[in-house]
N, C-alpha and C positions, 0 to 999 in steps of 0.2 A: 621200363623207360622212368628212368630216372628223371627229375625236373630239374631245370637248369635255372638257377637265378637268372630274371632279366630276360628268360625263354621271349615273351612278348614282345621287346626292342629286338633282340636279335633276330628275331624271325622278319620283321620289318624292314632291318636294317640288310638282310639276307635277300629279302625281294627286291630292294633297291640296287642291291648289287648285283644278285643274279640276272635283274631283267637288262641290266647294263651289257653283261657277259655275252647274253645271248644274241641281244640286238648288233653288237659287236663282231659277235661271231660271226655275224650273217642267218643263225640259224631262224629267226623269228622275228617277227615287229608286232607289238603288245600293244592293242588298243587301248584306250580310256575307259572305256566299259567293261574290260578284262576284268573278274572278280579274284582277290586276293587267292582264293583256293586256286583257279586256275592258273593262276601265277606259280602258285608253291607246286603244283603236281608238274607244268611244262618243266620250273628249273629244276625242280629233283632229277625228272628223267632226265636231262642235258647232261647235269652233272655225273649220273651213275653211267650215261654212256659214253661222255667224254674219261670217266674213270677218276675224276675228284673224289667221289664221295665212296662209301661201299653201299652195294644196294640191303633194301631192306625185302625179306623172303617173302616172295608174292603174296602167299596168303595171309601175311601181317601188314601188307601197305594200308595205310587209312592217312587221312587229313593229319592228325595226330602226330605221327608218325614221320610223315614227311618233313611239317615243320620242326619237329624235334631234329632230324638229320640237319634241317637247312640251319639252325640255332645252332648244333656243333659246327658245323661247316665254317661258319661266317664267325663264332669265335676263335677259331684257328687260323683265320684270314691276320689276325694282330688289328 
């Protein structure tokens, strides 16, 4: 997994956009107490379900891998 420049900022932006997407879709309502890790996992699984991103092989799923996938996704959103 190659590190992306500004990956941390991209992940933060992906969480914001992903939360809006998930709530607008009516899939979930996030609480203020939900951690970033919970949001990353939910957004990743929702985007995979909606076929907006390619899934990571089950034996390779981890927080860093999901964050990396979200950073790639948001960087391609423009």
